[in-house]
C-alpha positions in Angstrom: 91.3 77.7 76.3 90.4 77.2 80.1 90.1 80.1 82.3 91.5 78.1 85.3 94.0 76.7 83.1 95.0 80.0 81.4 95.4 81.9 85.0 97.9 79.3 86.4 100.0 79.1 82.8 100.2 83.0 83.3 100.7 83.0 87.0 98.5 84.8 87.5 97.6 82.7 90.3 100.5 79.6 91.3 98.2 76.5 91.0 95.2 75.4 88.9 93.1 74.1 92.1 93.3 77.5 93.7 91.6 79.1 90.3 89.6 76.2 90.1 88.0 77.0 93.7 88.3 80.7 93.3 86.3 80.0 90.1 83.8 78.1 91.7 83.8 80.8 95.0 83.0 83.4 92.3 85.7 85.3 93.1 86.7 86.0 89.2 85.2 87.2 86.5 85.2 87.4 82.5 84.1 90.7 80.9 82.4 91.6 84.2 80.3 87.9 84.8 80.8 85.7 87.3 82.5 82.7 85.7 83.2 79.2 86.1 86.9 76.9 85.6 85.9 75.8 82.3 84.7 79.5 80.4 86.9 79.9 77.2 89.3 82.6 77.3 90.4 84.5 74.5 92.5 88.1 73.5 90.8 90.9 74.6 88.8 89.2 77.6 88.8 91.4 80.7 89.5 89.1 83.9 89.2 90.6 87.4 90.2 88.5 90.0 88.9 89.2 93.9 91.3 88.8 96.3 89.9 89.6 100.1 89.1 93.5 100.2 91.7 94.1 96.8 91.0 93.2 93.3 93.4 92.7 89.8 92.0 93.8 86.6 94.0 92.2 83.9 93.1 92.2 80.1 94.3 88.9 77.8 96.8 89.9 75.0 97.3 86.4 74.0 97.1 82.9 75.0 99.6 80.7 74.8 99.1 76.4 76.5 102.8 77.2 77.5 104.9 79.6 78.2 108.5 80.0 80.6 108.5 82.0 83.6 110.1 84.7 82.4 107.1 85.6 79.5 104.1 84.5 81.0 104.3 88.7 82.0 103.5 88.8 78.2 99.9 86.9 78.3 98.0 90.3 79.8 98.1 93.4 80.7 97.1 95.8 83.6 94.1 97.8 83.8 
């Protein structure tokens, strides 16, 4: 699954366009490398999102096309 879509489906970032812009600006790292929005995400990948001075680091546990809001937290684990 594309990185920008995963960020939206997992609700780490609310909108896909915002996720796309964050990737283009270099604020999203996958496995410690800057990633474009088109990078394929799979279980086991480490995603780091930089928000201003803070950052969020998560491990991808599962990849699904659609998921309910309550179940979105089961797609990743905070590190």
